[in-house]
N, C-alpha and C positions, 0 to 999 in steps of 0.2 A: 916259477918262471922269473928270470932275471929282468929287472925293470928296464924298459926300453928308454934310451936317451937319444938326443939328436946325434950323438957320436956313433951310435949303432944304427942310425936310420938307413944308411946305404944298404947294409945287408938285409934289413927287413924289407925294404922296397924291392930289392932284386929278388928276394925269396917269394914275395907275395904278388908280384906283377909280371907281366910279359910286355915286351916291346911291340906295340901295334899301332895302327893308324885309326883315329876316330872315324866313324862312318861318313861324316859330312866334310871332313878335312883330310883326305887321303894323302895329301902332300906332307903331312906332319906325322912323326912317330913319337909316341909317348909310352912311358912305363905305366900301364893301366892294369887294374885288377881283372884277371881272367873270369872269375866268378864273383861278380859284384856283391851279390847277396851274402855269400859266405864270408868274404873279407869284412864287409860292413857289420854283419851281426857278430862276428867273432871279436872284432876290435871294440864294439860297443860293450860286449859282455866282459871283456878283459881290460877295459879302460883303466879302472882303478889299479889293477895289478901291474900292468906294463907301462902305464903313463903315456898312452898314445891318444891324442885327440881324434875325433872322428876323421877318417882318412879321405877328406874331400879331394886331396891331391891324386887319388887313385882312380878317379873317374873323369870322363870328358862330359861335363854337364851341358845341357842343351843351349843355355845362354852363351857359354863360352864357345861352343862349336859354331853357333850362328855368327858371333862376333868375329871369330877367327876367319870364317869363310868370307865375310864381308871385307876384312882387311886384305886378305890375299887377292880378292877380286878387284879391290879398289886401293891399290898400294899408295896412291897419291895422298890418301888420308894420313899416312904416317911417314912417308919417304922423306928422309933428311931431317926428321923432327925428333925431339926428346919426348919419349913416351913413358907413361906410367901405366902398368897393368895392375889395377887395384884388386885385392882379394884374389890373387893370381892362381892359387891352388896348384894344379899340375904345371902351370906355366904355358898352357896351350896358346892363349891369346898373346902372351909375350913372345913366344916363338914365332907366331904368325907376323907380328910387327917387325921382328928382326929380319925375317925372311923377306918382308915387303920393303926393306930398305931404310928402316928407322935409323937415325944417327946414334941414338942411345935408347936402350930399353931397361927400365927398372921394374922388376916384379916385386910387388909388396904383398906380404901375407903375415899374419901374426902367428901362424902355426910354424914352429921351428923346423918341423919335418919337411915343410915346403922348400926350405933352402936346399936340401939334398935332392928332393924330387925334381925341382926346377933345374938344378945343376946337371943332373943326369939327363933330363930331357933336352936341355940346351946342347949338351955334348952329342946326343943322338942325332940332332938336326944340324950340327955344325955351325951354331950361332953363339954369340956372346950376349949374356943377360946378367945384369946386376941384381942382387937380391937385397930387399929392405925388410927387416923382420919386426919392425915396430908398428904401432898403430899410426897410420898416415892420415887418418881423418882429421881435418882441420889444419893440416900442414900445406905448404906450397913451396916446392923446390924449382918453380919456374917451368914445369912441364908444358910442352906445346899441346899434347894430346893426353887425355886420361881415358883409359879403356876399363870397362867394368862389366863382366859377364855374370849373370845370375846372382845378383846381390840383393834383390828385393823379396827375400823369403821371410823376413822378420820385421815386425813393426818398429821396434825400438832402433834397430839397425838402420832401417830406411829413414827414420826421423833424423838420425845423425848425418846421413849421407846428403840429404837434399840441400841443407844450408851450405855445406862444404862445396858441393857441385856448383851451386849458384854463385858462390864467391869466386871459384876458379873460372867459371864462365864469364863473369863480369870482368875479371882480369884479362881475359882473352884466350883462355884454354878452350880446346874443343873437347867435349865430353861425349863419348860414344858408349852406348849401353846395349848389351845383348840380353834379352829376357823372353822366356817361354810362357808368359802369362802368370808370373808369380803373384801372390795375393796383394803385395804391398807396392807394386809398381804404381807410380803416380799416374793419375788420370788426366792430368794436364801438363803443359810445359814441355812436351816431347814431340819431336818430329820424326816420323817413320822414314827409314832409309831403305830397308829391304826386309823381306819375309822369307823364311825358309822352313821346310818340313824336315826336322832333324830326328834321326833314329836315336833312341835312348835305351837305357837298361830298365826293363819292366820292374825289376826288383827294387829300384830306387824311385821310380816315377809311377804315375797312374795310367800310363799308356805306353805303347811302343814307339810312338812318334809324337814329338812336341812341336807345335807351330810356334816358331821363334822369330821375334822381330828385333831388328837392330834399330835403335833410336838415337837421335842426336838430342842432347839436352839443349832446349831452345832458350 
């Protein structure tokens, strides 16, 4: 098989996904994997051969769905503001922010395939989103709001996030998090804003529905 590069990402995404609405955010269309388990397992097996990182961009994770739902239902959280969607994946939360009237939306993810996935998903929803492909932890471009869905799945990653979020909060940014009870979600310093029951893919999760909370970093 020819090694997959970011330049061929568009064809790969279109060949392995279908345009559909996530269960909890029917207003938004995304290029998502039809058979999550098949794509996930196949890309894991072929990772070294085709050079594709795990395709987080092909799924609407519970934390992102909950956060996107909250943004659409509470557009004042982002309307007229500069928004960063951190670890954006498919761009679901970024699309929600753009639809809710954010003045500028930057989707950040270190997976170069996300650049193509987010561009395709932005086009499908008729919104404009900028993409930032470098590690944004520790940086500050003056965003008014930072959105992060499903980011507390790894201890070392969470340990890097919390000081950064604290610094941004002290500076005046609003930090909103969507989380379905991941292991490394902080136990303190968060204010709950909403709770949703989000349908998810059983092949990737331990249940068919994940109780997902939207938190504000306090």
